[in-house]
C-alpha positions as YAML, in Angstrom:
chain: A
units: angstrom
residues:
- id: 1
  name: MET
  ca: [0.00, 0.00, 0.00]
- id: 2
  name: LEU
  ca: [1.07, 3.58, -0.45]
- id: 3
  name: ARG
  ca: [1.49, 4.76, 3.10]
- id: 4
  name: ARG
  ca: [2.27, 8.42, 2.59]
- id: 5
  name: TRP
  ca: [3.54, 10.61, -0.19]
- id: 6
  name: ASN
  ca: [4.37, 14.23, -0.54]
- id: 7
  name: ILE
  ca: [6.44, 16.64, -2.60]
- id: 8
  name: VAL
  ca: [8.81, 19.48, -2.14]
- id: 9
  name: TRP
  ca: [10.92, 21.45, -4.57]
- id: 10
  name: PHE
  ca: [13.17, 24.45, -4.09]
- id: 11
  name: LEU
  ca: [13.74, 27.49, -6.30]
- id: 12
  name: LEU
  ca: [16.47, 29.75, -4.87]
- id: 13
  name: ALA
  ca: [16.99, 33.25, -6.25]
- id: 14
  name: LYS
  ca: [18.66, 32.85, -7.11]
- id: 15
  name: THR
  ca: [30.72, 20.03, -8.00]
- id: 16
  name: VAL
  ca: [32.23, 17.55, -11.11]
- id: 17
  name: VAL
  ca: [32.03, 18.95, -8.49]
- id: 18
  name: PHE
  ca: [35.55, 18.83, -7.62]
- id: 19
  name: GLY
  ca: [36.08, 16.80, -10.79]
- id: 20
  name: LEU
  ca: [34.04, 15.74, -13.81]
- id: 21
  name: LEU
  ca: [30.28, 15.65, -14.32]
- id: 22
  name: PHE
  ca: [28.78, 12.24, -15.06]
- id: 23
  name: SER
  ca: [25.43, 11.65, -16.76]
- id: 24
  name: ALA
  ca: [25.76, 8.15, -18.20]
- id: 25
  name: LEU
  ca: [22.84, 5.83, -17.58]
- id: 26
  name: ALA
  ca: [25.41, 3.12, -16.88]
- id: 27
  name: MET
  ca: [26.04, 4.79, -13.51]
- id: 28
  name: ALA
  ca: [22.62, 3.58, -12.30]
- id: 29
  name: GLN
  ca: [23.03, 1.08, -9.49]
- id: 30
  name: SER
  ca: [19.92, -1.05, -10.03]
- id: 31
  name: GLN
  ca: [17.44, -2.04, -12.71]
- id: 32
  name: LEU
  ca: [14.65, -0.75, -10.48]
- id: 33
  name: GLU
  ca: [16.16, 2.73, -10.58]
- id: 34
  name: VAL
  ca: [16.58, 2.49, -14.34]
- id: 35
  name: ALA
  ca: [12.92, 1.50, -14.59]
- id: 36
  name: VAL
  ca: [11.84, 4.60, -12.63]
- id: 37
  name: LEU
  ca: [13.88, 6.82, -14.94]
- id: 38
  name: ARG
  ca: [12.47, 5.09, -18.03]
- id: 39
  name: ARG
  ca: [8.85, 5.37, -16.88]
- id: 40
  name: THR
  ca: [9.38, 9.00, -15.92]
- id: 41
  name: ASN
  ca: [10.72, 9.80, -19.38]
- id: 42
  name: ILE
  ca: [7.79, 7.99, -21.04]
- id: 43
  name: ALA
  ca: [5.44, 10.27, -19.08]
- id: 44
  name: ARG
  ca: [7.41, 13.34, -20.19]
- id: 45
  name: ALA
  ca: [7.43, 12.20, -23.82]
- id: 46
  name: GLU
  ca: [3.64, 11.84, -23.74]
- id: 47
  name: HIS
  ca: [3.51, 15.56, -22.90]
- id: 48
  name: GLY
  ca: [6.04, 16.65, -25.51]
- id: 49
  name: LEU
  ca: [8.93, 17.11, -23.07]
- id: 50
  name: PRO
  ca: [12.55, 15.99, -23.57]
- id: 51
  name: PRO
  ca: [13.85, 13.07, -21.47]
- id: 52
  name: LEU
  ca: [15.68, 13.59, -18.21]
- id: 53
  name: GLU
  ca: [19.31, 12.47, -18.12]
- id: 54
  name: TRP
  ca: [20.70, 10.35, -15.32]
- id: 55
  name: ASP
  ca: [22.80, 12.20, -12.73]
- id: 56
  name: ASP
  ca: [24.99, 10.08, -10.48]
- id: 57
  name: ASN
  ca: [25.39, 12.69, -7.73]
- id: 58
  name: ALA
  ca: [21.63, 13.19, -7.51]
- id: 59
  name: ALA
  ca: [21.21, 9.40, -7.41]
- id: 60
  name: SER
  ca: [23.65, 9.17, -4.50]
- id: 61
  name: ALA
  ca: [21.58, 11.72, -2.58]
- id: 62
  name: ALA
  ca: [18.33, 9.91, -3.45]
- id: 63
  name: ARG
  ca: [19.63, 6.48, -2.36]
- id: 64
  name: ALA
  ca: [21.06, 7.83, 0.88]
- id: 65
  name: HIS
  ca: [17.75, 9.52, 1.74]
- id: 66
  name: ALA
  ca: [15.70, 6.43, 0.89]
- id: 67
  name: GLN
  ca: [17.94, 4.27, 3.07]
- id: 68
  name: ASP
  ca: [17.92, 6.77, 5.92]
- id: 69
  name: MET
  ca: [14.11, 6.98, 5.94]
- id: 70
  name: LEU
  ca: [13.78, 3.19, 6.03]
- id: 71
  name: GLU
  ca: [16.40, 2.72, 8.74]
- id: 72
  name: ARG
  ca: [15.17, 5.52, 11.02]
- id: 73
  name: GLY
  ca: [11.47, 5.08, 10.35]
- id: 74
  name: TYR
  ca: [10.38, 8.47, 9.03]
- id: 75
  name: PHE
  ca: [8.90, 9.71, 5.75]
- id: 76
  name: ALA
  ca: [9.64, 13.32, 4.86]
- id: 77
  name: HIS
  ca: [11.62, 15.59, 2.56]
- id: 78
  name: GLU
  ca: [13.42, 17.01, 5.59]
- id: 79
  name: THR
  ca: [15.58, 14.81, 7.82]
- id: 80
  name: PRO
  ca: [15.17, 14.85, 11.62]
- id: 81
  name: GLU
  ca: [18.28, 17.08, 11.66]
- id: 82
  name: GLY
  ca: [16.61, 19.58, 9.31]
- id: 83
  name: LEU
  ca: [18.50, 18.78, 6.09]
- id: 84
  name: THR
  ca: [16.44, 19.60, 3.00]
- id: 85
  name: VAL
  ca: [16.65, 18.02, -0.43]
- id: 86
  name: ALA
  ca: [18.85, 20.95, -1.52]
- id: 87
  name: ASP
  ca: [21.21, 20.38, 1.43]
- id: 88
  name: ARG
  ca: [21.48, 16.66, 0.71]
- id: 89
  name: MET
  ca: [22.06, 17.13, -3.00]
- id: 90
  name: TRP
  ca: [24.75, 19.78, -2.47]
- id: 91
  name: ARG
  ca: [26.49, 17.47, -0.01]
- id: 92
  name: ALA
  ca: [26.39, 14.74, -2.65]
- id: 93
  name: GLY
  ca: [28.12, 17.01, -5.16]
- id: 94
  name: VAL
  ca: [25.22, 18.56, -7.07]
- id: 95
  name: LEU
  ca: [26.05, 22.17, -7.98]
- id: 96
  name: GLU
  ca: [22.69, 23.26, -9.33]
- id: 97
  name: VAL
  ca: [20.43, 25.52, -7.26]
- id: 98
  name: THR
  ca: [17.03, 24.51, -8.68]
- id: 99
  name: VAL
  ca: [16.18, 21.01, -7.43]
- id: 100
  name: GLY
  ca: [13.10, 18.98, -6.54]
- id: 101
  name: GLU
  ca: [12.08, 15.69, -4.98]
- id: 102
  name: ASN
  ca: [9.33, 13.04, -5.08]
- id: 103
  name: ILE
  ca: [9.18, 10.25, -2.50]
- id: 104
  name: ALA
  ca: [6.97, 7.16, -2.09]
- id: 105
  name: TYR
  ca: [6.76, 4.24, 0.36]
- id: 106
  name: TYR
  ca: [5.06, 0.87, -0.12]
- id: 107
  name: GLU
  ca: [4.61, -2.38, 1.77]
- id: 108
  name: GLY
  ca: [3.70, -5.79, 0.39]
- id: 109
  name: TYR
  ca: [4.20, -5.02, -3.29]
- id: 110
  name: PRO
  ca: [6.63, -6.89, -5.57]
- id: 111
  name: SER
  ca: [9.47, -4.50, -6.38]
- id: 112
  name: GLN
  ca: [8.68, -4.17, -10.11]
- id: 113
  name: GLU
  ca: [5.02, -3.50, -9.33]
- id: 114
  name: ALA
  ca: [5.98, -0.90, -6.72]
- id: 115
  name: VAL
  ca: [8.14, 0.92, -9.27]
- id: 116
  name: ALA
  ca: [5.33, 1.06, -11.80]
- id: 117
  name: LYS
  ca: [2.79, 2.11, -9.18]
- id: 118
  name: ALA
  ca: [5.05, 4.86, -7.81]
- id: 119
  name: VAL
  ca: [5.34, 6.65, -11.17]
- id: 120
  name: ASP
  ca: [1.61, 6.23, -11.84]
- id: 121
  name: ASP
  ca: [0.72, 7.53, -8.38]
- id: 122
  name: TRP
  ca: [3.08, 10.49, -8.71]
- id: 123
  name: MET
  ca: [1.47, 11.37, -12.06]
- id: 124
  name: ASP
  ca: [-1.97, 11.25, -10.39]
- id: 125
  name: SER
  ca: [-0.88, 13.77, -7.75]
- id: 126
  name: PRO
  ca: [-0.76, 17.42, -8.98]
- id: 127
  name: HIS
  ca: [2.38, 18.45, -7.09]
- id: 128
  name: HIS
  ca: [4.35, 15.29, -7.88]
- id: 129
  name: ARG
  ca: [3.20, 15.51, -11.48]
- id: 130
  name: GLU
  ca: [4.47, 19.10, -11.61]
- id: 131
  name: ASN
  ca: [7.97, 17.90, -10.77]
- id: 132
  name: ILE
  ca: [7.91, 15.12, -13.37]
- id: 133
  name: LEU
  ca: [6.60, 17.45, -16.07]
- id: 134
  name: ARG
  ca: [8.57, 20.55, -15.12]
- id: 135
  name: PRO
  ca: [10.10, 21.74, -18.44]
- id: 136
  name: GLY
  ca: [13.18, 23.23, -16.78]
- id: 137
  name: PHE
  ca: [14.32, 20.02, -15.11]
- id: 138
  name: THR
  ca: [17.07, 18.32, -17.12]
- id: 139
  name: HIS
  ca: [18.49, 15.54, -14.91]
- id: 140
  name: LEU
  ca: [17.24, 12.93, -12.46]
- id: 141
  name: GLY
  ca: [18.74, 10.68, -9.82]
- id: 142
  name: VAL
  ca: [16.72, 7.79, -8.41]
- id: 143
  name: GLY
  ca: [17.07, 5.83, -5.19]
- id: 144
  name: VAL
  ca: [15.16, 2.57, -4.65]
- id: 145
  name: VAL
  ca: [15.89, 0.80, -1.36]
- id: 146
  name: GLN
  ca: [14.12, -2.36, -0.18]
- id: 147
  name: ARG
  ca: [14.08, -3.99, 3.27]
- id: 148
  name: GLY
  ca: [11.97, -7.14, 3.36]
- id: 149
  name: ASP
  ca: [8.49, -6.21, 2.09]
- id: 150
  name: ARG
  ca: [9.14, -2.49, 2.57]
- id: 151
  name: ILE
  ca: [10.33, -0.37, -0.35]
- id: 152
  name: MET
  ca: [11.24, 3.33, -0.44]
- id: 153
  name: LEU
  ca: [11.54, 5.27, -3.69]
- id: 154
  name: VAL
  ca: [13.09, 8.74, -4.12]
- id: 155
  name: GLN
  ca: [13.35, 10.89, -7.24]
- id: 156
  name: ASP
  ca: [15.79, 13.81, -7.03]
- id: 157
  name: PHE
  ca: [15.45, 16.29, -9.91]
- id: 158
  name: LEU
  ca: [17.75, 19.11, -10.93]
- id: 159
  name: GLU
  ca: [17.83, 21.89, -13.49]
- id: 160
  name: ARG
  ca: [21.18, 22.22, -15.28]
- id: 161
  name: PRO
  ca: [20.96, 25.26, -17.58]
- id: 162
  name: PHE
  ca: [24.62, 24.88, -18.54]
- id: 163
  name: GLU
  ca: [27.66, 22.81, -17.63]
- id: 164
  name: VAL
  ca: [30.08, 24.06, -14.99]
- id: 165
  name: ALA
  ca: [33.51, 22.52, -14.37]
- id: 166
  name: VAL
  ca: [35.10, 23.25, -10.99]
- id: 167
  name: TRP
  ca: [38.51, 22.43, -9.60]
- id: 168
  name: GLN
  ca: [39.12, 23.33, -5.97]
- id: 169
  name: THR
  ca: [42.47, 23.35, -4.16]
- id: 170
  name: PRO
  ca: [42.79, 24.05, -0.41]
- id: 171
  name: SER
  ca: [45.29, 26.78, 0.40]
- id: 172
  name: SER
  ca: [45.91, 29.69, 2.79]
- id: 173
  name: SER
  ca: [46.41, 33.38, 2.16]
- id: 174
  name: GLN
  ca: [46.28, 36.85, 3.63]
- id: 175
  name: VAL
  ca: [42.94, 38.64, 3.49]
- id: 176
  name: ASP
  ca: [42.09, 42.27, 4.18]
- id: 177
  name: VAL
  ca: [39.87, 42.81, 7.23]
- id: 178
  name: ILE
  ca: [38.09, 46.15, 7.65]
- id: 179
  name: LYS
  ca: [36.15, 46.88, 10.81]
- id: 180
  name: TYR
  ca: [33.95, 49.91, 10.34]
- id: 181
  name: ALA
  ca: [31.36, 52.10, 12.04]
- id: 182
  name: GLY
  ca: [29.64, 55.29, 11.00]
- id: 183
  name: SER
  ca: [26.52, 57.33, 10.57]
- id: 184
  name: SER
  ca: [24.62, 59.10, 7.83]
- id: 185
  name: ARG
  ca: [21.28, 60.75, 7.15]
- id: 186
  name: ALA
  ca: [20.67, 58.65, 4.01]
- id: 187
  name: THR
  ca: [21.14, 54.99, 3.18]
- id: 188
  name: VAL
  ca: [24.74, 54.16, 2.31]
- id: 189
  name: GLY
  ca: [25.46, 51.41, -0.20]
- id: 190
  name: LEU
  ca: [28.68, 49.44, 0.12]
- id: 191
  name: PHE
  ca: [30.18, 48.04, -3.09]
- id: 192
  name: ILE
  ca: [33.07, 45.58, -3.55]
- id: 193
  name: ASN
  ca: [34.84, 45.81, -6.91]
- id: 194
  name: GLY
  ca: [31.81, 47.62, -8.31]
- id: 195
  name: VAL
  ca: [29.32, 44.95, -7.13]
- id: 196
  name: PHE
  ca: [26.68, 45.86, -4.54]
- id: 197
  name: ASP
  ca: [27.39, 44.15, -1.21]
- id: 198
  name: ARG
  ca: [25.06, 45.67, 1.41]
- id: 199
  name: ALA
  ca: [22.92, 48.65, 2.39]
- id: 200
  name: MET
  ca: [23.69, 50.49, 5.64]
- id: 201
  name: GLN
  ca: [20.61, 52.18, 7.07]
- id: 202
  name: PRO
  ca: [20.72, 55.51, 8.93]
- id: 203
  name: PRO
  ca: [21.32, 56.84, 11.41]
- id: 204
  name: ARG
  ca: [24.15, 54.53, 12.59]
- id: 205
  name: TRP
  ca: [25.69, 51.34, 11.31]
- id: 206
  name: SER
  ca: [28.74, 49.10, 11.84]
- id: 207
  name: GLY
  ca: [30.21, 45.86, 10.58]
- id: 208
  name: GLU
  ca: [33.23, 44.00, 9.27]
- id: 209
  name: LEU
  ca: [34.50, 43.20, 5.78]
- id: 210
  name: ARG
  ca: [36.80, 40.29, 4.90]
- id: 211
  name: LEU
  ca: [38.13, 40.78, 1.38]
- id: 212
  name: PRO
  ca: [40.66, 39.28, -1.02]
- id: 213
  name: VAL
  ca: [43.75, 41.48, -1.06]
- id: 214
  name: GLY
  ca: [43.49, 44.28, -3.63]
- id: 215
  name: SER
  ca: [39.69, 44.63, -3.57]
- id: 216
  name: GLU
  ca: [38.24, 48.09, -4.16]
- id: 217
  name: VAL
  ca: [35.64, 49.34, -1.66]
- id: 218
  name: SER
  ca: [33.16, 52.04, -2.68]
- id: 219
  name: LEU
  ca: [30.49, 53.89, -0.70]
- id: 220
  name: GLY
  ca: [27.45, 55.39, -2.36]
- id: 221
  name: LEU
  ca: [24.65, 57.62, -1.04]
- id: 222
  name: TRP
  ca: [21.08, 56.70, -1.94]
- id: 223
  name: ARG
  ca: [19.18, 59.53, -3.55]
- id: 224
  name: GLU
  ca: [15.85, 59.20, -5.34]
- id: 225
  name: ASP
  ca: [16.23, 55.88, -7.13]
- id: 226
  name: LYS
  ca: [19.94, 55.05, -7.17]
- id: 227
  name: TYR
  ca: [23.29, 55.29, -5.37]
- id: 228
  name: TYR
  ca: [25.68, 58.17, -6.08]
- id: 229
  name: LEU
  ca: [29.39, 57.57, -5.50]
- id: 230
  name: ALA
  ca: [30.65, 59.21, -2.32]
- id: 231
  name: CYS
  ca: [34.16, 57.73, -2.08]
- id: 232
  name: SER
  ca: [36.24, 54.68, -2.90]
- id: 233
  name: PHE
  ca: [39.51, 53.18, -1.65]
- id: 234
  name: VAL
  ca: [41.71, 50.10, -1.85]
- id: 235
  name: PRO
  ca: [43.06, 48.74, 1.48]
- id: 236
  name: PRO
  ca: [45.24, 49.41, 3.37]
- id: 237
  name: GLU
  ca: [43.68, 52.82, 2.69]
- id: 238
  name: VAL
  ca: [40.32, 52.86, 4.52]
- id: 239
  name: SER
  ca: [39.33, 56.54, 4.69]
- id: 240
  name: CYS
  ca: [36.27, 58.16, 3.15]
- id: 241
  name: SER
  ca: [36.30, 61.96, 2.74]
- id: 242
  name: SER
  ca: [32.61, 62.44, 1.95]
- id: 243
  name: PRO
  ca: [31.11, 65.25, 4.07]
- id: 244
  name: LYS
  ca: [27.77, 63.40, 4.19]
- id: 245
  name: ILE
  ca: [29.16, 60.18, 5.65]
- id: 246
  name: ASP
  ca: [30.76, 59.84, 9.06]
- id: 247
  name: TRP
  ca: [33.01, 56.83, 8.35]
- id: 248
  name: ARG
  ca: [35.50, 55.33, 10.82]
- id: 249
  name: ALA
  ca: [37.44, 52.19, 9.97]
- id: 250
  name: SER
  ca: [40.44, 50.13, 11.03]
- id: 251
  name: TYR
  ca: [42.46, 47.77, 8.86]
- id: 252
  name: ARG
  ca: [44.40, 44.59, 9.44]
- id: 253
  name: GLN
  ca: [45.45, 41.49, 7.53]
- id: 254
  name: GLU
  ca: [44.83, 37.91, 8.63]
- id: 255
  name: LEU
  ca: [46.16, 34.57, 7.42]
- id: 256
  name: VAL
  ca: [43.12, 32.40, 6.72]
- id: 257
  name: LYS
  ca: [42.29, 29.10, 5.09]
- id: 258
  name: THR
  ca: [41.31, 29.68, 1.49]
- id: 259
  name: SER
  ca: [40.20, 27.78, -1.57]
- id: 260
  name: LEU
  ca: [41.74, 28.21, -4.99]
- id: 261
  name: LEU
  ca: [38.87, 27.90, -7.47]
- id: 262
  name: GLN
  ca: [39.20, 27.25, -11.19]
- id: 263
  name: ILE
  ca: [35.78, 27.52, -12.82]
- id: 264
  name: THR
  ca: [35.03, 26.99, -16.50]
- id: 265
  name: LEU
  ca: [31.75, 28.40, -17.81]
- id: 266
  name: PRO
  ca: [30.16, 28.91, -21.23]
- id: 267
  name: GLN
  ca: [30.92, 32.20, -22.93]
- id: 268
  name: GLY
  ca: [29.14, 35.05, -21.17]
- id: 269
  name: GLU
  ca: [29.15, 37.34, -18.16]
- id: 270
  name: TYR
  ca: [28.46, 36.07, -14.67]
- id: 271
  name: THR
  ca: [28.24, 37.33, -11.10]
- id: 272
  name: LEU
  ca: [29.97, 35.51, -8.24]
- id: 273
  name: ALA
  ca: [28.50, 35.66, -4.75]
- id: 274
  name: HIS
  ca: [29.37, 34.17, -1.37]
- id: 275
  name: GLY
  ca: [27.39, 32.91, 1.60]
- id: 276
  name: LEU
  ca: [25.89, 29.65, 2.86]
- id: 277
  name: GLU
  ca: [22.20, 30.54, 2.74]
- id: 278
  name: LYS
  ca: [21.88, 33.89, 0.97]
- id: 279
  name: PRO
  ca: [24.15, 34.86, -1.95]
- id: 280
  name: ILE
  ca: [26.03, 38.15, -1.51]
- id: 281
  name: ALA
  ca: [27.52, 39.34, -4.81]
- id: 282
  name: PHE
  ca: [31.20, 40.27, -4.85]
- id: 283
  name: LYS
  ca: [32.62, 40.00, -8.38]
- id: 284
  name: LYS
  ca: [31.68, 40.00, -12.07]
- id: 285
  name: VAL
  ca: [33.54, 37.43, -14.18]
- id: 286
  name: GLY
  ca: [33.74, 35.94, -17.66]
- id: 287
  name: SER
  ca: [33.85, 32.34, -18.82]
- id: 288
  name: THR
  ca: [37.17, 31.41, -17.17]
- id: 289
  name: VAL
  ca: [37.58, 32.10, -13.47]
- id: 290
  name: ASN
  ca: [40.68, 31.72, -11.29]
- id: 291
  name: ILE
  ca: [40.05, 33.06, -7.82]
- id: 292
  name: GLU
  ca: [41.12, 32.54, -4.22]
- id: 293
  name: VAL
  ca: [38.41, 32.95, -1.57]
- id: 294
  name: PRO
  ca: [38.20, 32.47, 2.23]
- id: 295
  name: VAL
  ca: [36.83, 29.06, 3.20]
- id: 296
  name: ASP
  ca: [34.76, 30.78, 5.92]
- id: 297
  name: TRP
  ca: [32.56, 32.14, 3.14]
- id: 298
  name: GLY
  ca: [31.00, 28.67, 3.08]
- id: 299
  name: ALA
  ca: [30.07, 28.64, -0.61]
- id: 300
  name: VAL
  ca: [30.50, 30.50, -3.88]
- id: 301
  name: TRP
  ca: [27.43, 31.06, -6.05]
- id: 302
  name: ILE
  ca: [27.34, 31.54, -9.84]
- id: 303
  name: GLY
  ca: [24.70, 33.91, -11.17]
- id: 304
  name: VAL
  ca: [23.49, 34.95, -14.62]
- id: 305
  name: SER
  ca: [22.37, 38.53, -15.12]
- id: 306
  name: SER
  ca: [18.91, 39.19, -16.54]
- id: 307
  name: GLY
  ca: [18.41, 42.94, -16.77]
- id: 308
  name: SER
  ca: [18.90, 44.30, -13.25]
- id: 309
  name: ARG
  ca: [18.32, 40.86, -11.69]
- id: 310
  name: VAL
  ca: [20.81, 38.09, -11.07]
- id: 311
  name: GLU
  ca: [19.54, 34.51, -11.16]
- id: 312
  name: TYR
  ca: [21.82, 32.19, -9.22]
- id: 313
  name: THR
  ca: [22.06, 28.83, -10.95]
- id: 314
  name: HIS
  ca: [24.94, 27.04, -9.18]
- id: 315
  name: LYS
  ca: [26.33, 26.85, -5.65]
- id: 316
  name: ILE
  ca: [29.85, 25.55, -4.92]
- id: 317
  name: PRO
  ca: [30.44, 24.44, -1.30]
- id: 318
  name: LEU
  ca: [33.96, 25.35, -0.20]
- id: 319
  name: GLN
  ca: [36.19, 22.54, 1.03]
- id: 320
  name: ARG
  ca: [37.59, 22.88, 4.53]
- id: 321
  name: LYS
  ca: [40.40, 20.31, 4.26]
...
């Protein structure tokens, strides 16, 4: 019987993965998983959609979640520790930001019958069906785990708008640290290398910046509908002479653990951001990127500009080793 089923999928505004990307169907670990992929693609074809390709990293996340749910006796998209499908897929090496998940649990069904029933049942459920027929999804990983007469099935979907190759090398380096405080009558925008970083609201504000050596810092005053440049500097210089901003800052350098990133992207212009949960833009780049960043940033995001918006499509967790 189908005990419970539900759906969740994540769209974040908006590694390979430390090697090469694999999509060969041969990476599937069982014929049951291949059957789920095949039946899913038949359903997509019936609605004029292209087939999903197999993704080994997504499959690893799906299998691990299916096994964990069976062993610990729960049925949910979020683990008891609070890990979401996005968290699990990133830990498994998936770089893409847009991901989704379908899960199903049965008892007493032969495995082949359970596989067929799962895809049929998902297609009969509006939210599960939306994942299967989502035009933007390009790849799928499947986990099918059986214990006695109990069987757990997990589909992990991802949207790969373009290929990204990432090589990551642990290192250490000096970074510039600026501790600042100040006041103003208008909102002050802080920019790093010409990319908006944060807004500082009047009357008083304070904070700390940790920057790659040689970064340019700019302050802009908000007036009407945009920021107007007030001052800019490159550390170790940290002064701002604007009469409308009371800016006080100290400077030091620290030796920190860093990651040397080599990123290969299709031709175009991209925005890099940092942060574990929310991307904070810090640099505009082209198709080839060689950059050293502090490991404490947690992750580097890749974004594509669309007018004044940036859509973040990939997230690269930073290695701590």
